[in-house]
C-alpha positions in Angstrom: 0.0 0.0 0.0 2.8 2.4 0.8 5.5 1.0 -1.5 6.2 4.3 -3.3 6.7 6.2 0.0 8.8 3.4 1.5 11.0 3.4 -1.6 11.5 7.2 -1.4 12.3 7.0 2.4 14.9 4.2 1.7 16.5 6.4 -1.1 16.7 9.3 1.4 18.5 7.0 3.9 20.9 5.6 1.3 21.8 9.1 0.1 22.0 10.5 3.7 19.3 13.0 3.0 17.6 12.9 6.3 17.6 14.7 9.6 16.6 13.6 13.1 14.7 15.7 15.5 16.2 16.3 19.0 13.4 14.1 20.4 14.3 11.3 18.0 18.0 11.5 19.1 17.0 11.4 22.8 14.8 8.4 22.3 17.4 6.6 20.3 20.0 7.1 23.1 17.4 6.2 25.8 16.7 2.9 24.0 20.4 2.1 23.4 20.0 2.4 19.6 22.5 3.7 17.2 22.0 5.7 14.0 22.9 2.4 12.1 20.0 0.7 13.9 17.6 3.4 12.8 18.9 3.4 9.2 18.7 -0.4 9.0 15.2 -0.4 10.5 14.0 2.0 7.7 15.9 0.1 5.0 14.5 -3.3 6.0 11.2 -2.3 7.5 7.6 -1.7 6.3 5.3 1.2 6.7 2.5 -0.1 8.9 0.4 3.1 9.4 -0.1 6.6 7.9 -1.0 9.2 10.5 -2.5 12.6 9.8 -2.2 15.6 12.1 -5.6 16.9 13.0 -4.6 20.6 12.9 -2.1 20.8 10.0 -3.2 17.8 8.0 0.5 16.8 7.7 1.1 13.1 7.0 3.6 11.1 8.9 4.4 7.4 8.7 5.0 4.7 11.3 7.5 2.1 10.1 8.5 -1.2 11.8 11.8 -2.9 11.1 14.8 -4.7 12.5 17.8 -2.9 13.9 21.2 -4.5 13.7 20.4 -6.6 16.8 17.4 -8.9 17.3 14.9 -6.4 18.6 12.2 -4.6 16.6 12.4 -0.8 16.1 9.6 1.6 15.1 10.3 4.9 13.4 7.9 7.8 12.9 9.0 9.9 9.9 7.7 12.3 7.3 8.9 14.1 4.2 10.1 17.6 5.2 9.6 20.9 3.4 13.2 20.7 2.0 12.7 17.2 0.6 14.7 15.5 3.3 13.3 12.7 5.4 12.6 13.9 8.9 12.8 11.2 11.6 10.5 12.4 14.3 10.9 9.6 16.9 12.3 6.1 17.2 11.8 3.4 19.8 12.3 -0.3 20.5 9.4 -2.6 20.9 
């Protein structure tokens, strides 16, 4: 269902055209994840839900994938106004 968006997000990861919010970095550290875990989770994961902000109507996507270790990671991300992928938050399941 979200194959086109997933492909675009993966391309952004491969070409390093992404940014992480301060919140995402904090959550990554709190869950003992590395940037490689987050990248790998996006590269191997699937979009499982599209969310829409009630006020701005902005779309963001919830992805679930595998980090480098055996856990499962979820990433919430969106396309930013500059065309970069914006990683909003990340957490282990």
